[in-house]
C-alpha positions in Angstrom: 79.3 -21.0 -99.8 82.8 -23.2 -99.4 84.0 -24.4 -102.9 86.5 -27.5 -102.7 89.8 -27.3 -103.5 89.1 -29.8 -106.3 86.9 -27.5 -107.9 89.2 -24.5 -107.5 91.8 -26.1 -109.4 90.0 -26.5 -112.6 90.2 -23.7 -114.8 87.8 -22.5 -116.7 87.2 -23.8 -120.3 88.4 -20.9 -122.5 87.6 -22.5 -125.5 84.0 -22.0 -124.3 84.8 -18.4 -123.0 85.5 -17.1 -126.3 82.9 -19.0 -127.8 80.1 -16.7 -125.7 81.9 -13.6 -126.7 81.8 -14.9 -130.3 78.3 -15.4 -130.0 77.3 -12.3 -128.5 79.1 -10.2 -131.1 77.6 -12.3 -134.0 73.8 -11.2 -132.8 75.4 -7.8 -132.8 76.4 -8.5 -136.8 73.5 -10.2 -137.5 72.2 -9.5 -140.9 75.4 -7.6 -142.3 77.1 -8.5 -145.0 80.1 -10.1 -142.8 77.9 -12.5 -140.2 80.1 -14.6 -138.0 82.1 -17.5 -138.9 82.8 -19.9 -136.3 85.9 -21.7 -136.9 86.3 -22.2 -133.1 84.6 -25.6 -132.1 85.6 -28.8 -132.9 82.2 -30.1 -133.9 81.6 -31.6 -137.5 79.0 -30.2 -139.6 77.6 -33.4 -140.5 75.1 -34.7 -138.1 74.3 -38.4 -137.7 73.5 -40.2 -141.3 70.1 -41.8 -142.4 70.4 -44.9 -140.6 71.6 -43.8 -137.3 68.3 -41.2 -137.1 66.4 -44.1 -138.2 67.7 -46.5 -135.3 67.0 -43.7 -132.6 63.5 -43.1 -133.8 62.7 -46.3 -134.3 64.1 -47.0 -130.2 61.8 -44.2 -129.2 58.8 -45.5 -130.8 59.6 -49.0 -129.5 60.0 -48.0 -126.1 63.5 -49.5 -126.1 64.8 -46.7 -123.5 65.4 -48.6 -120.4 68.4 -48.8 -118.6 70.8 -50.6 -120.2 74.0 -52.6 -118.5 76.7 -50.3 -117.2 79.0 -51.4 -119.7 76.6 -51.1 -122.3 74.6 -53.1 -125.1 76.4 -56.4 -125.5 75.2 -55.9 -129.0 77.3 -52.4 -129.4 80.4 -53.5 -127.8 80.3 -56.5 -130.3 80.1 -54.0 -133.1 82.6 -51.8 -131.6 84.6 -55.1 -131.3 84.0 -55.8 -135.0 84.8 -52.3 -136.3 88.6 -52.8 -134.8 88.8 -56.2 -136.5 87.8 -54.7 -140.1 89.1 -51.2 -139.7 92.4 -51.8 -138.3 93.0 -55.7 -138.3 93.1 -55.5 -134.6 91.2 -58.1 -132.3 89.6 -56.7 -129.3 87.3 -58.7 -127.5 83.9 -57.0 -126.8 84.6 -58.0 -123.0 87.4 -55.5 -123.0 85.0 -52.8 -124.5 83.1 -50.6 -121.8 80.5 -48.1 -123.5 80.5 -44.6 -122.0 78.7 -41.3 -121.3 81.2 -39.9 -124.2 85.1 -39.9 -124.1 84.6 -37.4 -121.4 83.1 -40.3 -119.2 85.8 -42.7 -120.3 88.7 -40.6 -119.2 86.8 -40.0 -116.0 86.5 -43.3 -115.3 90.2 -44.3 -116.3 91.5 -41.7 -114.0 89.4 -42.7 -111.3 90.0 -46.3 -111.4 93.8 -45.8 -111.9 94.9 -42.5 -110.2 95.8 -41.9 -106.7 96.1 -38.7 -105.1 99.6 -37.0 -106.0 100.1 -39.6 -108.7 101.9 -37.9 -111.8 100.4 -37.9 -115.1 102.6 -36.8 -118.1 101.0 -35.3 -121.3 102.9 -33.4 -124.0 102.0 -29.5 -124.0 99.9 -28.6 -126.1 97.3 -30.5 -125.1 93.5 -31.1 -124.8 92.8 -29.0 -121.5 89.9 -31.3 -120.4 92.4 -34.3 -120.1 94.6 -32.8 -117.6 91.3 -31.5 -115.7 90.1 -35.1 -115.3 93.6 -36.1 -113.8 93.2 -33.5 -111.2 89.8 -34.3 -110.3 91.2 -37.6 -109.9 93.6 -36.2 -107.1 96.5 -36.6 -109.5 98.7 -34.2 -111.3 99.0 -33.5 -114.6 102.5 -32.7 -115.7 103.0 -31.0 -119.2 106.1 -31.6 -121.3 106.7 -29.0 -123.5 106.9 -30.2 -127.2 108.4 -28.6 -130.2 106.9 -28.6 -134.1 109.9 -30.9 -135.0 108.6 -33.5 -132.4 105.1 -33.2 -134.3 104.2 -31.7 -130.5 103.9 -34.9 -129.4 106.1 -36.8 -126.7 109.0 -39.4 -127.5 110.3 -42.0 -125.4 113.1 -40.1 -124.7 111.3 -37.3 -123.2 108.9 -39.6 -121.3 112.2 -41.3 -119.7 113.7 -37.9 -118.7 110.9 -36.6 -116.8 109.8 -39.8 -115.0 110.2 -39.6 -111.4 109.1 -41.1 -108.1 105.4 -40.1 -108.2 105.1 -40.9 -112.0 102.2 -42.9 -112.6 102.3 -42.9 -116.6 101.3 -41.0 -119.6 98.4 -39.9 -121.2 98.7 -39.3 -125.0 96.4 -38.5 -127.5 96.9 -39.7 -131.1 95.4 -37.3 -133.4 95.7 -34.7 -131.1 93.6 -32.0 -130.2 95.0 -28.9 -131.0 97.1 -30.1 -133.1 95.7 -32.7 -135.6 99.3 -34.8 -135.4 99.4 -38.3 -134.5 102.3 -40.0 -132.8 104.4 -42.4 -135.2 103.4 -46.2 -134.4 107.5 -46.9 -133.5 107.6 -43.8 -131.3 104.3 -44.8 -129.4 105.4 -48.5 -129.1 108.6 -47.1 -127.6 107.0 -44.9 -124.9 104.7 -47.6 -124.2 107.7 -50.1 -123.4 109.5 -47.7 -121.4 106.3 -47.1 -119.2 105.4 -50.7 -118.8 109.0 -51.2 -117.7 108.3 -48.7 -114.8 105.0 -50.4 -114.1 103.2 -47.5 -115.3 99.9 -47.1 -117.5 99.6 -46.0 -120.8 96.5 -44.0 -121.9 95.8 -42.5 -125.1 93.0 -40.7 -126.3 92.1 -41.8 -129.9 88.8 -39.8 -130.5 90.3 -38.5 -133.6 91.5 -42.1 -134.8 88.8 -42.4 -137.2 89.3 -39.5 -138.9 93.2 -40.0 -139.8 94.6 -39.1 -143.5 97.9 -40.5 -143.6 98.5 -44.3 -143.4 101.9 -44.2 -141.7 99.6 -43.1 -138.5 96.2 -44.9 -139.1 96.8 -47.7 -136.6 95.2 -47.7 -133.0 97.4 -48.2 -129.8 95.7 -51.2 -129.2 97.8 -53.1 -131.5 100.7 -52.4 -129.3 99.5 -54.5 -126.3 96.1 -55.3 -124.4 97.5 -53.2 -121.3 97.2 -49.9 -123.2 94.0 -48.0 -122.2 92.4 -46.3 -125.2 89.4 -43.9 -125.0 87.3 -43.4 -127.9 84.3 -41.6 -129.3 81.2 -41.7 -131.4 81.1 -38.1 -131.8 84.0 -36.6 -134.1 84.0 -39.8 -137.1 80.8 -40.9 -136.2 79.2 -37.1 -136.0 77.4 -37.8 -133.0 78.7 -35.1 -130.9 75.6 -34.2 -128.9 74.3 -37.8 -128.2 77.0 -38.0 -125.7 78.3 -41.8 -126.4 82.0 -43.2 -126.1 83.9 -46.3 -125.2 86.8 -47.5 -123.3 88.8 -50.2 -123.9 90.7 -51.6 -121.1 92.8 -54.7 -119.7 90.2 -57.7 -119.0 90.9 -57.8 -115.5 89.9 -53.4 -115.0 86.6 -54.2 -116.4 84.9 -55.1 -113.4 86.0 -51.9 -111.4 85.3 -49.7 -114.3 82.0 -51.1 -114.3 81.3 -50.6 -110.4 82.6 -46.9 -110.8 80.2 -46.4 -113.8 77.4 -48.1 -111.8 77.6 -45.6 -109.5 78.3 -42.7 -111.3 76.9 -43.3 -114.5 74.4 -46.0 -114.2 74.7 -46.1 -117.8 75.1 -44.3 -121.4 72.1 -43.0 -123.1 69.7 -46.3 -124.0 68.6 -44.3 -127.2 71.9 -43.1 -128.3 73.4 -46.8 -128.1 70.6 -48.4 -130.2 71.2 -45.5 -132.5 75.2 -46.3 -132.6 74.6 -50.1 -133.6 73.8 -48.4 -137.0 77.0 -47.0 -137.3 78.5 -49.9 -138.3 76.1 -50.8 -141.2 77.6 -50.6 -144.5 75.6 -47.8 -145.9 76.7 -45.6 -142.9 80.4 -46.7 -143.3 80.2 -45.6 -146.7 78.9 -42.2 -145.7 81.7 -41.8 -142.9 84.3 -42.5 -145.4 83.0 -39.9 -147.9 82.6 -37.3 -145.0 86.6 -38.3 -144.0 87.3 -37.4 -147.9 85.8 -34.2 -147.1 87.2 -33.3 -144.3 91.0 -34.4 -146.1 89.8 -31.8 -148.4 89.0 -28.8 -146.2 92.3 -29.5 -144.8 94.4 -29.4 -147.8 92.4 -26.2 -149.4 92.4 -24.3 -146.1 95.8 -24.6 -144.5 97.8 -23.0 -147.7 95.3 -20.4 -147.5 96.2 -19.9 -144.1 100.0 -19.5 -144.6 99.3 -17.3 -147.6 97.4 -14.9 -145.0 100.5 -14.8 -142.6 99.2 -17.7 -140.4 101.9 -20.7 -140.6 101.0 -24.0 -139.5 104.3 -25.8 -138.5 103.1 -29.5 -138.9 100.6 -30.3 -141.2 97.9 -32.4 -139.4 97.4 -35.5 -140.6 94.1 -36.4 -138.5 91.2 -34.4 -136.8 90.3 -31.0 -138.2 92.4 -28.8 -136.9 95.1 -26.4 -138.0 97.8 -25.0 -135.5 98.6 -21.7 -136.7 101.5 -19.4 -135.3 99.5 -15.6 -135.4 102.7 -14.0 -134.1 103.9 -12.4 -137.1 100.7 -11.3 -138.7 99.6 -10.2 -135.0 102.9 -7.9 -135.2 101.9 -6.5 -138.5 98.3 -6.0 -137.8 99.6 -3.9 -134.4 98.1 -6.5 -132.2 99.7 -6.5 -129.0 99.7 -9.5 -126.4 99.0 -12.9 -127.1 97.2 -15.1 -129.2 94.0 -14.6 -126.4 94.1 -11.0 -127.9 94.9 -11.8 -131.5 91.5 -14.1 -131.3 89.3 -11.4 -130.0 91.0 -8.8 -132.2 90.3 -11.1 -134.9 86.5 -11.6 -134.3 86.3 -7.8 -133.9 87.9 -7.1 -137.6 87.0 -9.9 -139.6 84.2 -11.7 -137.7 86.1 -15.0 -137.4 85.9 -16.9 -134.0 88.9 -19.3 -133.6 90.4 -20.3 -130.4 93.6 -18.6 -128.8 96.1 -21.5 -127.5 95.5 -20.4 -123.7 93.7 -23.4 -123.1 96.0 -26.1 -124.4 99.0 -25.4 -122.3 101.9 -22.8 -121.4 104.9 -24.0 -123.6 105.0 -21.1 -126.4 101.1 -21.6 -126.5 100.5 -17.6 -126.7 101.8 -17.6 -130.3 99.4 -20.0 -131.5 95.6 -20.6 -132.4 93.5 -23.4 -133.2 91.3 -23.2 -136.4 88.4 -25.7 -136.6 88.1 -26.7 -140.3 85.1 -28.9 -139.4 83.0 -26.3 -141.0 81.4 -26.6 -144.8 84.2 -25.2 -147.4 81.8 -22.2 -148.3 82.5 -21.1 -144.6 86.5 -21.9 -144.8 86.4 -20.0 -148.6 84.6 -16.8 -146.9 87.0 -16.8 -144.0 89.8 -17.2 -146.2 88.9 -14.3 -148.1 88.5 -12.0 -144.8 92.0 -13.0 -143.7 93.4 -12.1 -147.2 92.1 -8.8 -146.8 93.3 -8.1 -143.0 
């Protein structure tokens, strides 16, 4: 069977390849005194809070499961708009919000609506691998620009300007970022957008971890800068609804009918049950619970990163959001006699300590061979057990 060149360009999602190996080993050591500890997947250990679960059950019981408008329930778009006003003090009209089948669908819709064959999109290296593959699937080219710890592993206006060429269409950023948990300083983000706009380009930004920001200096949405900024968000991370597959896209008003037309044909609509459940995310009791959980994620970060440092896994930039630690494993690998890159280190750690982590291979090519990503989304007990095993190496 002939496979399309489009599909051939998409690399495997190595996070999932490691997860499969970890799951297999977990079965082999099941019942032992050292079961597998999974710190590889960026999924909160919390589930949707009670009001959200009740709203989903009510939607099913009442038969409120038919198709919704392609852009989402009006009531949910209004609730999201209200969240921007209450949380960030930013007015985002509901008519500019498109509810999608997860942030992945939002990224796909944005890329298909705006990227032509051969268009280049500038992105930081390291960055979330699926983002560059959405660009590739739209026949564009993701151009990864190497970043450093001194730059918080984020792009700067100067770096964007230096890399801009005839084929450049825009930038795709993430703040806070996966895998580093770092954000772009608001002033720098504004300078990036101003330069991109001056060239008639696009500023797209993945803000799915924005609700999980721990530093007031970085906790503002890019939508405060300009209505032309395109923001992608999700109910998966802050709202703890990973498997519900629900997200949203904020676009300039003129782009809404274009995205709607694509959504109608590609997805019809996001899950009706998930949408009706998500209405309860914005109730006062739910928000209070989400904020309590945000505090728990911060406490995990604050406790675990010093443990990594003590184990010989320095984290060059303390994450200001999300639930990741981007750690340099090169010195520890050398001490343990592990040859090769962070890919080999991750598999050795899996075998020696029964800890599953994510090697840097997924996230780019610029120095990522020395880094691994730990997820701190797991419960504190799991983090404590992992730290003890790391110290014993």
